[in-house]
C-alpha positions as CSV (number, residue, x, y, z in Angstrom):
1,X,39.6,-88.2,-131.6
2,X,38.0,-88.0,-128.3
3,X,39.6,-87.9,-124.9
4,X,39.0,-91.0,-122.8
5,X,38.8,-91.5,-119.1
6,X,41.9,-92.6,-117.3
7,X,41.9,-94.5,-114.0
8,X,44.6,-92.6,-112.1
9,X,47.3,-93.2,-114.7
10,X,49.6,-90.5,-113.2
11,X,48.7,-90.8,-109.6
12,X,48.7,-93.5,-106.9
13,X,46.2,-96.3,-106.6
14,X,44.0,-95.3,-103.7
15,X,42.9,-97.5,-100.9
16,X,40.3,-95.0,-99.7
17,X,38.9,-92.4,-102.1
18,X,37.4,-89.2,-100.5
19,X,35.9,-86.1,-101.9
20,X,38.9,-84.0,-101.4
21,X,42.5,-84.8,-100.7
22,X,43.2,-81.5,-98.9
23,X,41.0,-79.5,-96.6
24,X,42.6,-76.1,-97.2
25,X,45.1,-74.3,-99.3
26,X,48.6,-74.4,-97.7
27,X,50.0,-71.0,-96.8
28,X,53.1,-70.2,-98.9
29,X,55.5,-67.8,-97.1
30,X,58.8,-69.1,-98.6
31,X,58.5,-70.5,-102.1
32,X,58.0,-67.5,-104.4
33,X,59.9,-66.9,-107.7
34,X,63.1,-64.9,-106.9
35,X,64.5,-62.1,-109.0
36,X,66.5,-63.3,-111.9
37,X,70.2,-64.1,-111.4
38,X,72.6,-61.2,-111.6
39,X,73.7,-60.0,-115.1
40,X,76.2,-57.5,-116.3
41,X,73.8,-56.4,-119.1
42,X,72.7,-52.8,-119.2
43,X,70.1,-53.6,-121.9
44,X,66.5,-54.5,-121.6
45,X,63.4,-55.1,-123.7
46,X,60.4,-52.9,-123.1
47,X,56.9,-53.7,-124.4
48,X,56.2,-51.2,-127.2
49,X,52.7,-50.3,-128.3
50,X,51.3,-52.3,-125.4
51,X,47.7,-52.0,-126.6
52,X,48.4,-53.8,-129.8
53,X,49.1,-57.4,-130.8
54,X,49.3,-59.1,-134.2
55,X,48.7,-62.5,-135.9
56,X,52.1,-64.2,-136.4
57,X,54.1,-61.1,-137.2
58,X,57.2,-61.8,-139.3
59,X,58.3,-58.3,-140.4
60,X,57.8,-54.6,-139.3
61,X,59.0,-51.5,-141.0
62,X,58.4,-47.8,-141.7
63,X,58.0,-46.2,-145.1
64,X,60.9,-44.1,-146.4
65,X,60.9,-40.7,-144.9
66,X,57.7,-41.4,-142.9
67,X,58.3,-42.2,-139.2
68,X,54.7,-41.5,-138.2
69,X,53.5,-45.0,-138.9
70,X,54.6,-48.6,-138.7
71,X,53.7,-51.5,-141.0
72,X,53.4,-55.1,-139.7
73,X,53.5,-58.2,-142.0
74,X,51.4,-61.0,-140.7
75,X,52.4,-64.5,-141.9
76,X,48.7,-65.4,-142.5
77,X,48.5,-63.0,-145.4
78,X,47.7,-59.5,-144.2
79,X,49.6,-56.2,-143.7
80,X,48.5,-53.8,-140.9
81,X,49.4,-50.2,-140.1
82,X,49.4,-48.3,-136.9
83,X,50.5,-44.9,-135.5
84,X,54.0,-44.8,-134.2
85,X,52.8,-43.9,-130.7
86,X,52.9,-46.1,-127.6
87,X,49.4,-45.0,-126.9
88,X,48.1,-46.5,-130.2
89,X,45.2,-48.8,-129.5
90,X,44.2,-49.8,-133.0
91,X,45.7,-50.9,-136.3
92,X,44.2,-50.7,-139.8
93,X,44.2,-53.2,-142.6
94,X,46.5,-52.2,-145.4
95,X,46.0,-55.2,-147.6
96,X,44.5,-58.7,-147.3
97,X,46.0,-61.4,-149.5
98,X,44.7,-64.4,-147.7
99,X,42.9,-65.4,-150.9
100,X,46.3,-66.0,-152.6
101,X,48.8,-66.6,-149.8
102,X,49.4,-70.2,-148.8
103,X,50.5,-70.1,-145.1
104,X,49.7,-73.7,-144.4
105,X,53.1,-75.2,-144.5
106,X,55.0,-74.2,-141.4
107,X,57.4,-71.7,-142.9
108,X,55.3,-70.5,-145.8
109,X,53.1,-67.5,-145.9
110,X,53.4,-63.7,-146.4
111,X,57.1,-63.3,-145.6
112,X,58.4,-60.0,-146.7
113,X,57.7,-56.4,-147.6
114,X,59.7,-53.6,-149.1
115,X,58.9,-50.0,-150.0
116,X,60.3,-48.7,-153.2
117,X,63.0,-46.1,-152.4
118,X,60.8,-43.6,-154.3
119,X,57.6,-44.7,-152.6
120,X,56.5,-41.2,-151.9
121,X,56.4,-40.5,-155.7
122,X,55.3,-43.8,-157.2
123,X,53.4,-45.6,-154.4
124,X,55.1,-49.0,-155.1
125,X,55.3,-51.6,-152.4
126,X,56.8,-55.1,-153.0
127,X,55.5,-58.2,-151.1
128,X,57.0,-61.6,-150.9
129,X,54.8,-64.6,-150.3
130,X,54.1,-68.3,-151.0
131,X,51.1,-69.3,-153.0
132,X,49.5,-72.5,-154.5
133,X,49.0,-71.8,-158.1
134,X,49.9,-75.2,-159.6
135,X,52.0,-76.1,-156.6
136,X,53.8,-74.2,-153.9
137,X,55.7,-71.2,-155.3
138,X,57.4,-68.1,-154.0
139,X,56.3,-64.8,-155.4
140,X,57.6,-61.3,-155.4
141,X,54.9,-58.9,-156.5
142,X,54.5,-55.2,-156.9
143,X,51.4,-53.5,-155.4
144,X,50.4,-49.9,-155.7
145,X,49.1,-47.5,-153.0
146,X,47.1,-44.5,-154.1
147,X,46.7,-43.0,-150.6
148,X,50.2,-42.6,-149.3
149,X,50.4,-46.1,-147.8
150,X,47.1,-46.3,-145.9
151,X,46.1,-49.2,-148.2
152,X,47.4,-51.3,-151.1
153,X,45.1,-52.2,-154.0
154,X,45.1,-56.0,-154.1
155,X,44.0,-55.9,-157.7
156,X,47.2,-53.9,-158.6
157,X,49.4,-56.9,-158.2
158,X,52.0,-57.5,-160.8
159,X,54.2,-60.6,-160.3
160,X,57.8,-59.7,-160.7
161,X,59.4,-63.1,-160.0
162,X,58.1,-66.5,-159.1
163,X,60.0,-69.7,-158.1
164,X,58.9,-73.2,-157.6
165,X,59.2,-74.5,-154.0
166,X,59.7,-78.3,-153.8
167,X,58.9,-78.4,-150.0
168,X,56.9,-76.4,-147.5
169,X,59.9,-75.2,-145.5
170,X,63.1,-73.1,-146.0
171,X,61.2,-70.5,-148.0
172,X,63.3,-67.6,-146.8
173,X,61.2,-64.8,-148.3
174,X,62.7,-61.6,-146.8
175,X,63.1,-58.8,-149.3
176,X,64.7,-55.3,-149.1
177,X,66.2,-52.6,-151.2
178,X,69.9,-52.3,-150.9
179,X,71.9,-49.0,-150.9
180,X,72.5,-49.6,-154.6
181,X,68.8,-49.3,-155.3
182,X,68.4,-52.9,-156.3
183,X,65.9,-55.3,-154.8
184,X,67.3,-58.3,-152.9
185,X,65.5,-61.5,-152.1
186,X,66.8,-64.3,-149.8
187,X,65.6,-67.9,-150.6
188,X,66.2,-71.1,-148.7
189,X,67.4,-74.4,-150.2
190,X,63.9,-75.6,-151.1
191,X,63.3,-77.4,-147.9
192,X,63.1,-80.9,-146.6
193,X,66.3,-81.6,-144.6
194,X,69.9,-81.8,-145.5
195,X,69.3,-80.2,-148.9
196,X,68.4,-83.4,-150.7
197,X,68.3,-81.7,-154.1
198,X,71.6,-80.1,-153.7
199,X,70.3,-76.6,-154.3
200,X,72.6,-74.8,-152.0
201,X,75.6,-75.5,-154.2
202,X,73.8,-75.4,-157.5
203,X,74.0,-72.0,-159.1
204,X,71.6,-73.1,-161.9
205,X,68.7,-72.7,-159.5
206,X,67.5,-69.7,-157.6
207,X,67.1,-71.7,-154.4
208,X,69.6,-71.5,-151.6
209,X,70.7,-68.0,-152.8
210,X,70.6,-64.3,-152.3
211,X,69.1,-62.7,-155.4
212,X,69.5,-59.2,-156.7
213,X,67.4,-57.6,-159.4
214,X,66.8,-54.1,-160.9
215,X,63.1,-53.4,-160.8
216,X,63.3,-49.9,-162.4
217,X,62.2,-51.1,-165.8
218,X,61.6,-48.6,-168.6
219,X,58.0,-48.0,-169.7
220,X,58.8,-49.5,-173.1
221,X,60.3,-52.7,-171.6
222,X,57.5,-53.0,-169.1
223,X,54.9,-52.8,-171.9
224,X,56.8,-55.6,-173.6
225,X,56.4,-57.8,-170.5
226,X,59.8,-57.3,-168.9
227,X,59.6,-57.1,-165.1
228,X,63.2,-56.6,-164.1
229,X,66.8,-56.2,-165.3
230,X,69.9,-58.0,-164.2
231,X,72.4,-55.7,-162.5
232,X,75.5,-55.8,-164.7
233,X,77.9,-56.7,-161.9
234,X,75.9,-59.8,-160.7
235,X,78.2,-62.8,-160.7
236,X,76.4,-64.5,-163.6
237,X,75.1,-61.4,-165.3
238,X,76.4,-62.6,-168.7
239,X,74.2,-65.8,-168.5
240,X,71.0,-65.7,-170.5
241,X,69.1,-67.7,-167.8
242,X,69.4,-70.5,-165.3
243,X,71.2,-73.4,-166.9
244,X,72.0,-71.7,-170.1
245,X,75.8,-72.1,-170.0
246,X,76.2,-70.3,-166.7
247,X,74.7,-69.6,-163.3
248,X,71.4,-67.9,-162.8
249,X,71.9,-64.2,-163.6
250,X,69.7,-63.1,-160.6
251,X,72.1,-64.7,-158.1
252,X,74.2,-62.4,-155.9
253,X,75.5,-65.0,-153.5
254,X,74.7,-68.6,-152.7
255,X,75.3,-71.5,-150.3
256,X,72.5,-70.7,-147.9
257,X,70.2,-73.2,-146.1
258,X,67.5,-70.8,-145.0
259,X,68.4,-67.1,-144.7
260,X,65.9,-66.0,-142.0
261,X,66.2,-62.3,-141.8
262,X,69.0,-60.1,-143.1
263,X,69.7,-56.4,-143.4
264,X,72.0,-53.7,-144.7
265,X,74.1,-51.6,-142.4
266,X,72.7,-48.2,-143.0
267,X,76.2,-46.6,-142.5
268,X,78.4,-49.0,-144.5
269,X,76.0,-50.8,-146.8
270,X,77.3,-54.2,-145.7
271,X,74.8,-57.1,-145.9
272,X,74.4,-59.1,-142.7
273,X,72.5,-62.4,-142.7
274,X,71.4,-65.1,-140.3
275,X,71.3,-68.6,-141.8
276,X,69.3,-71.3,-140.0
277,X,71.3,-74.5,-139.4
278,X,70.4,-78.2,-139.7
279,X,71.6,-80.4,-136.8
280,X,74.2,-78.4,-134.9
281,X,75.2,-74.9,-136.0
282,X,73.5,-71.5,-136.6
283,X,75.6,-68.9,-138.4
284,X,75.9,-65.2,-139.1
285,X,77.3,-64.2,-142.5
286,X,78.5,-61.0,-143.9
287,X,77.5,-61.4,-147.5
288,X,79.7,-60.4,-150.4
289,X,78.8,-60.4,-154.1
290,X,79.7,-63.8,-155.7
291,X,80.3,-65.4,-152.3
292,X,79.6,-69.1,-151.6
293,X,78.6,-69.6,-147.9
294,X,79.0,-73.3,-147.9
295,X,75.7,-75.1,-147.4
296,X,75.4,-78.1,-147.7
297,X,79.1,-78.8,-147.7
298,X,79.3,-77.1,-144.4
299,X,77.0,-76.2,-141.6
300,X,78.5,-73.1,-140.0
301,X,82.2,-73.5,-140.2
302,X,82.0,-77.3,-139.8
303,X,81.8,-80.1,-142.3
304,X,78.2,-81.2,-142.7
305,X,79.3,-84.6,-144.1
306,X,82.8,-85.4,-143.1
307,X,83.1,-87.7,-146.1
308,X,82.4,-84.9,-148.6
309,X,83.8,-81.6,-147.4
310,X,85.7,-79.8,-150.2
311,X,85.8,-76.4,-148.6
312,X,88.1,-74.5,-150.9
313,X,86.5,-71.2,-151.9
314,X,83.8,-71.2,-149.2
315,X,83.4,-68.1,-147.1
316,X,83.5,-68.6,-143.3
317,X,80.7,-67.3,-141.1
318,X,81.6,-64.3,-139.0
319,X,79.9,-65.9,-136.0
320,X,78.2,-69.1,-135.1
321,X,76.6,-70.9,-132.1
322,X,75.7,-74.5,-131.5
323,X,72.3,-76.0,-130.5
324,X,73.0,-76.0,-126.8
325,X,72.1,-72.3,-126.8
326,X,69.5,-72.1,-129.6
327,X,68.2,-73.8,-132.6
328,X,66.9,-71.2,-135.1
329,X,68.8,-68.0,-135.8
330,X,67.0,-64.7,-136.5
331,X,69.1,-62.2,-138.3
332,X,69.0,-58.6,-137.0
333,X,70.6,-55.2,-137.7
334,X,73.7,-53.2,-137.0
335,X,72.6,-50.7,-134.4
336,X,72.9,-47.2,-135.6
337,X,70.4,-45.5,-133.2
338,X,71.3,-42.8,-130.7
339,X,69.6,-44.1,-127.5
340,X,72.2,-46.7,-126.6
341,X,75.7,-45.3,-127.4
342,X,77.5,-48.5,-126.2
343,X,75.8,-50.5,-129.0
344,X,76.8,-48.2,-131.8
345,X,78.1,-50.4,-134.7
346,X,77.1,-53.7,-133.1
347,X,75.3,-56.3,-135.1
348,X,72.4,-57.8,-133.1
349,X,70.9,-61.2,-133.8
350,X,68.7,-63.6,-131.8
351,X,67.5,-67.2,-131.6
352,X,63.8,-68.0,-132.2
353,X,63.8,-71.0,-130.0
354,X,65.8,-69.9,-126.9
355,X,65.1,-66.1,-127.0
356,X,68.7,-65.2,-126.6
357,X,70.0,-62.0,-128.1
358,X,73.7,-61.5,-129.0
359,X,75.8,-58.6,-130.2
360,X,78.8,-58.7,-132.6
361,X,80.8,-55.5,-132.1
362,X,82.9,-53.9,-134.8
363,X,85.9,-51.8,-134.2
364,X,89.3,-50.6,-135.5
365,X,90.6,-54.2,-135.2
366,X,87.7,-55.7,-137.0
367,X,85.0,-57.9,-135.5
368,X,85.0,-58.8,-131.8
369,X,83.7,-62.0,-130.3
370,X,79.9,-62.5,-130.0
371,X,78.5,-61.4,-126.7
372,X,75.2,-62.4,-125.2
373,X,73.2,-59.3,-124.5
374,X,69.9,-60.6,-123.2
375,X,68.3,-63.9,-122.3
376,X,64.5,-63.6,-123.0
377,X,61.6,-66.0,-123.2
378,X,60.4,-64.5,-126.5
379,X,60.1,-66.3,-129.8
380,X,61.9,-63.6,-131.8
381,X,60.7,-63.9,-135.4
382,X,62.3,-60.7,-136.6
383,X,64.0,-57.4,-135.7
384,X,62.8,-54.1,-137.0
385,X,64.7,-50.9,-137.6
386,X,63.0,-47.5,-137.2
387,X,63.8,-44.7,-139.5
388,X,65.8,-43.2,-136.6
389,X,67.9,-46.4,-136.2
390,X,66.3,-47.7,-133.0
391,X,65.6,-51.4,-132.9
392,X,62.5,-53.4,-132.1
393,X,61.7,-57.1,-132.2
394,X,58.6,-59.2,-132.8
395,X,57.5,-61.9,-130.5
396,X,55.9,-64.4,-132.8
397,X,53.3,-66.3,-130.7
398,X,51.6,-63.5,-128.7
399,X,52.2,-61.1,-131.6
400,X,53.8,-58.4,-129.3
401,X,56.4,-55.7,-130.2
402,X,59.3,-55.0,-127.9
403,X,61.8,-52.1,-128.0
404,X,65.5,-52.4,-127.2
405,X,66.3,-49.9,-124.4
406,X,69.1,-49.0,-122.0
407,X,68.7,-50.5,-118.5
408,X,70.6,-49.4,-115.5
409,X,69.7,-52.6,-113.7
410,X,71.9,-55.6,-113.5
411,X,69.9,-58.2,-111.5
412,X,71.0,-59.4,-108.1
413,X,73.9,-61.3,-106.7
414,X,72.1,-63.6,-104.2
415,X,70.2,-66.0,-106.5
416,X,70.0,-69.3,-104.5
417,X,72.9,-71.5,-105.4
418,X,71.8,-74.3,-103.1
419,X,68.4,-76.0,-103.3
420,X,68.2,-75.7,-99.5
421,X,68.3,-71.9,-100.0
422,X,65.4,-71.6,-102.4
423,X,62.6,-71.6,-99.8
424,X,60.9,-74.4,-101.9
425,X,62.2,-77.3,-99.8
426,X,62.7,-78.1,-96.1
427,X,66.2,-76.5,-95.5
428,X,67.1,-79.2,-93.1
429,X,65.9,-82.0,-95.4
430,X,65.9,-80.6,-99.0
431,X,64.4,-83.8,-100.4
432,X,61.2,-82.8,-98.7
433,X,59.0,-79.9,-100.1
434,X,58.4,-76.7,-98.2
435,X,54.9,-76.5,-96.5
436,X,53.6,-74.1,-99.2
437,X,54.2,-76.7,-102.0
438,X,51.2,-78.6,-103.4
439,X,52.1,-82.1,-104.8
440,X,50.5,-83.3,-108.0
441,X,50.7,-86.1,-110.6
442,X,49.8,-86.3,-114.3
443,X,48.2,-89.0,-116.5
444,X,50.7,-89.0,-119.3
445,X,54.2,-88.2,-118.1
446,X,57.0,-86.9,-120.3
447,X,59.8,-89.5,-120.9
448,X,62.8,-88.6,-118.9
449,X,65.2,-91.5,-119.6
450,X,63.5,-93.8,-117.0
451,X,63.7,-91.4,-114.1
452,X,61.0,-91.4,-111.4
453,X,59.6,-87.9,-110.8
454,X,57.8,-86.0,-108.0
455,X,56.0,-82.8,-108.9
456,X,55.0,-79.8,-106.9
457,X,53.6,-76.3,-107.4
458,X,53.6,-73.2,-105.3
459,X,51.6,-70.0,-105.8
460,X,52.0,-66.7,-104.1
461,X,49.4,-66.4,-101.3
462,X,46.3,-64.8,-102.7
463,X,47.1,-65.6,-106.3
464,X,45.1,-67.9,-108.6
465,X,45.4,-70.1,-111.6
466,X,43.4,-69.4,-114.8
467,X,41.8,-72.1,-116.9
468,X,41.6,-71.6,-120.7
469,X,38.8,-73.0,-122.9
470,X,41.3,-75.7,-124.2
471,X,42.1,-76.8,-120.6
472,X,45.5,-75.2,-120.4
473,X,46.3,-73.4,-117.2
474,X,47.9,-70.0,-116.7
475,X,49.9,-69.1,-113.7
476,X,50.5,-65.9,-111.8
477,X,53.8,-64.1,-111.5
478,X,55.7,-65.6,-108.6
479,X,54.7,-69.2,-109.4
480,X,57.3,-72.0,-108.8
481,X,56.9,-75.4,-110.3
482,X,59.3,-78.0,-108.8
483,X,60.2,-81.5,-110.0
484,X,62.5,-84.1,-108.3
485,X,64.2,-86.7,-110.6
486,X,65.4,-90.0,-109.2
487,X,67.4,-92.8,-110.8
488,X,67.5,-96.1,-108.9
489,X,65.8,-94.4,-106.0
490,X,68.6,-91.7,-105.7
491,X,67.9,-88.1,-106.3
492,X,69.9,-86.8,-109.2
493,X,68.3,-83.5,-110.1
494,X,65.7,-81.0,-109.0
495,X,64.3,-78.5,-111.5
496,X,62.6,-75.2,-110.7
497,X,60.5,-73.6,-113.4
498,X,59.6,-70.1,-112.2
499,X,57.6,-67.1,-113.4
500,X,59.7,-64.1,-112.6
501,X,58.4,-60.6,-111.8
502,X,58.9,-59.5,-115.4
503,X,56.3,-62.0,-116.4
504,X,58.7,-64.4,-118.2
505,X,59.5,-68.0,-117.2
506,X,62.9,-69.5,-116.6
507,X,64.2,-72.9,-115.7
508,X,66.9,-73.7,-113.1
509,X,68.5,-77.1,-112.5
510,X,70.1,-78.3,-109.3
511,X,72.4,-81.3,-109.1
512,X,72.3,-83.5,-106.0
513,X,75.4,-84.4,-104.2
514,X,76.4,-88.0,-103.5
515,X,75.4,-87.8,-99.8
516,X,71.9,-86.7,-100.8
517,X,72.0,-83.8,-98.4
518,X,71.6,-80.9,-100.9
519,X,71.8,-79.9,-104.5
520,X,73.8,-77.1,-106.2
521,X,72.7,-74.9,-109.1
522,X,74.0,-76.0,-112.5
523,X,74.8,-73.0,-114.6
524,X,74.9,-73.4,-118.3
525,X,73.9,-77.0,-118.3
526,X,76.1,-80.1,-118.5
527,X,76.0,-83.9,-118.9
528,X,77.1,-86.4,-116.3
529,X,77.6,-90.2,-116.2
530,X,75.5,-91.7,-113.4
531,X,76.1,-95.4,-113.0
532,X,76.8,-95.8,-116.7
533,X,73.8,-93.7,-117.8
534,X,74.3,-90.2,-119.3
535,X,72.2,-87.6,-117.6
536,X,71.7,-84.1,-118.9
537,X,71.2,-81.1,-116.6
538,X,69.6,-78.7,-119.1
539,X,70.7,-75.1,-119.5
540,X,68.1,-72.3,-119.1
541,X,67.9,-72.0,-122.9
542,X,67.3,-75.8,-123.3
543,X,64.5,-75.5,-120.8
544,X,62.7,-73.0,-122.9
545,X,63.2,-75.0,-126.1
546,X,60.8,-77.6,-124.7
547,X,58.7,-75.2,-122.5
548,X,57.6,-73.3,-125.6
549,X,55.7,-70.1,-125.7
550,X,53.1,-71.8,-127.9
551,X,52.4,-74.3,-125.2
552,X,52.1,-71.5,-122.5
553,X,55.6,-72.4,-121.1
554,X,54.3,-74.6,-118.2
555,X,53.8,-78.2,-119.3
556,X,51.7,-81.0,-117.8
557,X,49.6,-78.6,-115.7
558,X,46.4,-78.8,-117.7
559,X,42.9,-80.0,-117.0
560,X,43.1,-83.3,-118.8
561,X,46.4,-84.2,-117.3
562,X,45.5,-83.7,-113.7
563,X,42.0,-85.2,-114.0
564,X,43.0,-88.3,-111.9
565,X,43.1,-89.4,-108.3
566,X,46.1,-88.7,-106.2
567,X,47.1,-89.7,-102.7
568,X,48.2,-86.6,-100.8
569,X,51.1,-87.3,-98.4
570,X,50.0,-84.7,-95.8
571,X,46.6,-86.3,-95.3
572,X,47.0,-89.8,-96.6
573,X,43.7,-89.3,-98.5
574,X,43.2,-90.1,-102.2
575,X,40.9,-87.9,-104.2
576,X,40.6,-86.3,-107.6
577,X,43.1,-83.6,-108.1
578,X,40.8,-81.2,-110.0
579,X,38.1,-81.4,-107.3
580,X,40.7,-81.0,-104.6
581,X,42.4,-78.0,-106.1
582,X,39.1,-76.3,-106.8
583,X,38.0,-77.0,-103.3
584,X,41.0,-75.3,-101.7
585,X,40.6,-72.3,-104.0
586,X,43.7,-72.2,-106.3
587,X,41.6,-71.4,-109.4
588,X,40.0,-68.1,-110.3
589,X,36.4,-68.0,-111.6
590,X,37.5,-69.7,-114.9
591,X,38.1,-72.9,-112.9
592,X,34.6,-73.2,-111.5
593,X,33.7,-76.1,-113.8
594,X,36.5,-78.3,-112.4
595,X,34.5,-78.9,-109.2
596,X,32.9,-81.8,-111.2
597,X,35.7,-83.7,-112.9
598,X,33.3,-86.0,-114.7
599,X,32.3,-83.1,-116.9
600,X,35.8,-82.3,-118.2
601,X,38.3,-84.2,-120.3
602,X,40.7,-86.8,-118.9
603,X,43.8,-87.8,-120.7
604,X,44.5,-91.5,-121.2
605,X,47.3,-93.1,-119.3
606,X,49.7,-94.2,-122.2
607,X,50.5,-97.6,-120.6
608,X,47.1,-98.3,-119.1
609,X,44.5,-100.6,-120.4
610,X,42.4,-98.2,-122.4
611,X,42.0,-97.7,-126.2
612,X,45.4,-97.9,-127.9
613,X,44.7,-94.8,-130.1
614,X,43.8,-92.8,-127.1
615,X,46.9,-93.9,-125.3
616,X,49.2,-93.2,-128.2
617,X,47.7,-89.8,-128.8
618,X,48.2,-89.0,-125.0
619,X,51.8,-90.1,-125.3
620,X,52.4,-87.8,-128.3
621,X,50.6,-84.9,-126.6
622,X,52.9,-85.1,-123.6
623,X,56.2,-85.8,-125.4
624,X,55.8,-84.0,-128.7
625,X,53.0,-81.5,-128.8
626,X,54.8,-78.7,-126.9
627,X,56.6,-78.0,-130.2
628,X,54.4,-79.8,-132.7
629,X,51.5,-77.4,-132.6
630,X,50.6,-74.1,-134.3
631,X,53.4,-71.5,-133.8
632,X,55.5,-74.2,-132.0
633,X,58.6,-73.2,-133.9
634,X,59.3,-76.4,-135.8
635,X,59.9,-77.0,-139.5
636,X,56.9,-79.2,-139.6
637,X,53.2,-78.4,-139.8
638,X,52.2,-81.4,-137.5
639,X,49.8,-80.7,-134.7
640,X,50.1,-83.5,-132.2
641,X,47.9,-82.1,-129.4
642,X,45.5,-84.8,-128.1
643,X,42.3,-82.8,-128.9
644,X,43.4,-82.4,-132.6
645,X,41.6,-84.9,-134.9
646,X,43.9,-87.3,-136.7
647,X,43.0,-85.7,-140.0
648,X,44.0,-82.3,-138.6
649,X,47.4,-83.5,-137.3
650,X,48.8,-83.3,-140.8
651,X,50.5,-86.6,-140.4
652,X,48.5,-89.4,-141.9
653,X,49.9,-90.4,-145.3
654,X,51.7,-87.0,-145.4
655,X,55.1,-86.8,-147.0
656,X,57.8,-85.6,-144.6
657,X,58.8,-82.0,-144.8
658,X,62.3,-82.9,-143.6
659,X,64.6,-85.8,-144.0
660,X,63.1,-89.2,-144.9
661,X,66.0,-91.0,-143.0
662,X,66.5,-93.2,-146.1
663,X,63.1,-94.9,-145.6
664,X,61.6,-95.9,-148.9
665,X,58.2,-94.3,-149.5
666,X,58.4,-92.6,-146.1
667,X,55.4,-90.9,-144.6
668,X,54.9,-89.1,-141.3
669,X,52.4,-91.9,-140.6
670,X,51.9,-94.7,-143.0
671,X,48.7,-96.5,-141.9
672,X,49.4,-100.1,-141.1
673,X,53.2,-99.7,-141.8
674,X,55.2,-98.4,-138.8
675,X,58.4,-99.2,-140.7
676,X,57.5,-96.4,-143.2
677,X,56.4,-94.0,-140.5
678,X,58.8,-91.3,-139.5
679,X,56.8,-90.6,-136.4
680,X,57.8,-94.0,-135.1
681,X,61.3,-94.0,-136.6
682,X,62.4,-90.7,-135.1
683,X,61.0,-91.6,-131.7
684,X,63.2,-94.7,-131.8
685,X,66.4,-92.7,-132.4
686,X,68.9,-90.9,-130.2
687,X,71.1,-89.3,-132.8
688,X,70.9,-85.9,-134.6
689,X,67.5,-87.0,-135.9
690,X,65.9,-88.0,-132.6
691,X,62.6,-86.8,-131.3
692,X,62.5,-85.2,-128.9
693,X,65.7,-83.6,-130.2
694,X,67.4,-82.8,-126.8
695,X,67.7,-83.9,-123.2
696,X,67.2,-87.7,-123.8
697,X,69.9,-90.3,-124.3
698,X,67.8,-93.5,-123.9
699,X,65.0,-94.7,-126.2
700,X,61.6,-95.1,-124.5
701,X,61.0,-98.7,-125.7
702,X,57.5,-98.9,-124.3
703,X,56.6,-95.6,-125.9
704,X,58.0,-96.6,-129.3
705,X,56.1,-99.9,-129.1
706,X,52.9,-98.1,-128.3
707,X,53.3,-95.8,-131.3
708,X,54.2,-98.6,-133.6
709,X,51.3,-100.8,-132.5
710,X,48.9,-97.9,-133.0
711,X,50.1,-97.2,-136.5
712,X,49.9,-100.9,-137.2
713,X,46.2,-100.8,-136.3
714,X,45.4,-97.9,-138.6
715,X,43.9,-99.1,-141.8
716,X,43.3,-95.8,-143.6
717,X,43.5,-92.1,-143.1
718,X,40.4,-90.1,-142.2
């Protein structure tokens, strides 16, 4: 797919077009990102090993008794090692399994690694991955190191266990040795959505379960082809195999949807697990032998299907949270380090989508209530526990490692509660921007339930914007992006999206009063009825669920979106935005090519008069691609960016990886048949299966019609 020229789809129709809409860059003395709001947290994250980054890291660990090195598991199929020193500036390849690992489906890949407890003597390391030998399968294999862990011989692989995977998501895959010396493996329910095969409650399958096996097989049995024993106290140990008159003997506990990261408390031996939810609830479980944790009868502590909720015998989660604060739990560890005494005995866990980190304390009276410890902008794929008990976390997209540390900070108490106090608007007339704000418009706007929007950006004086090869823009610390929302001409909300001095982004929503004289900060998000229409003021977490790290956080501000004419209110002149912004010097040297807009891409206006495919792809780019792209954090492998060819979007004639919504012969896109196409069906919904999944209460009828008409025109897949 190419990118077509648009004729000012996001700007105003000019009456007089000039070379530049502004003569000079406005001075900005008031609108610079403030410090974060005050917090009572005494914790912080510090970048560890700042000279290193990794490719989609999903696990990190140290070998038993060897604290001098770290090992990082990369989802793409490699394991790397580096010195446990913040000055480390290189990592070495331990093993490359890309020839056998299938990391294509969104949640598949190289997913887990465990050192044998006697690694120093036998050199055994176990890896968990998905491969495509006759269909997608999960494998647990043993590899051998002959050099103390510097490398693993890829030819030494011995498959210990393999399991068919019916879909490309919910693969689980984490492995670890328990304090009992047995190897544990967590598996999801097989994927799709809603557990269509009923695996979570079926003990005759290994899916949707925590498995436990004994891999210390005698030489005689190993020679005879046996690869593991069944621990005698497993719940179905007496069974001769799955479906042979009893449950699968490998099962330790069941009723899980997708156990994404779990760990053993090094002091008590208790097994703690984060189970990713479906539509509403994420849960923390403390796993017991023979326990049934409820999926898909329940999601968290709640009935998944109210018409079928026989909950007798199900074990309650010890903590849960709903999708207003996160959408994909990452299990962590009970803190047993010595650097942060107040955290001792607290179980830490996080959310991949929102970046929040919580703690669940334990004491003499049992478990306390979950407490939010940190609110970050990281896509936390996993925690890691050092041999000394200190905790680290992995930021999936950039591949960075962070260390949990004590912080004597606490933020400030004067974060602006009124829009008029932010410095980004005229304090006497807050509906008007401050002088340092630069207005802009885009070709393909995001659907916001019919609201009209005004957009502005402010940069610290002397700072510049970078332009990547793909046209995305990067902004300096201190940047503020502002957007006014109007319904029926009345201001209802103003959002500020700012890059704080710690380098992370955060969103803040201000609700306008009825008199239209000012707006007040909305803390925690809420919904409001405005003339019969439900309007959502997003929480800070919800902001980051759409403003994904994979998309660079800032949305809309990219070359192809701003390549259009715009009438600048301060001069009354209409000109191309790229040429104007380059003329006034907001770009660094990477933006030199924007001086000639005819040589760079321009996104089509979705409801203009251009080619329908171009317009539909522009609509999907703006409304969907912030999540549906590589490392976007969804359970789908779709890539809906406008520059991605249709063949590479993984949509055309592709079976859905999630629910099919009851559509017969459903595909993500069924050429010529919008009625069979989930891309159209989910765009047309506003329930738990809507896309986008949050923030909107009204269907974009024009957008749905555009997608349906484009699909109707398709005759075949490329």
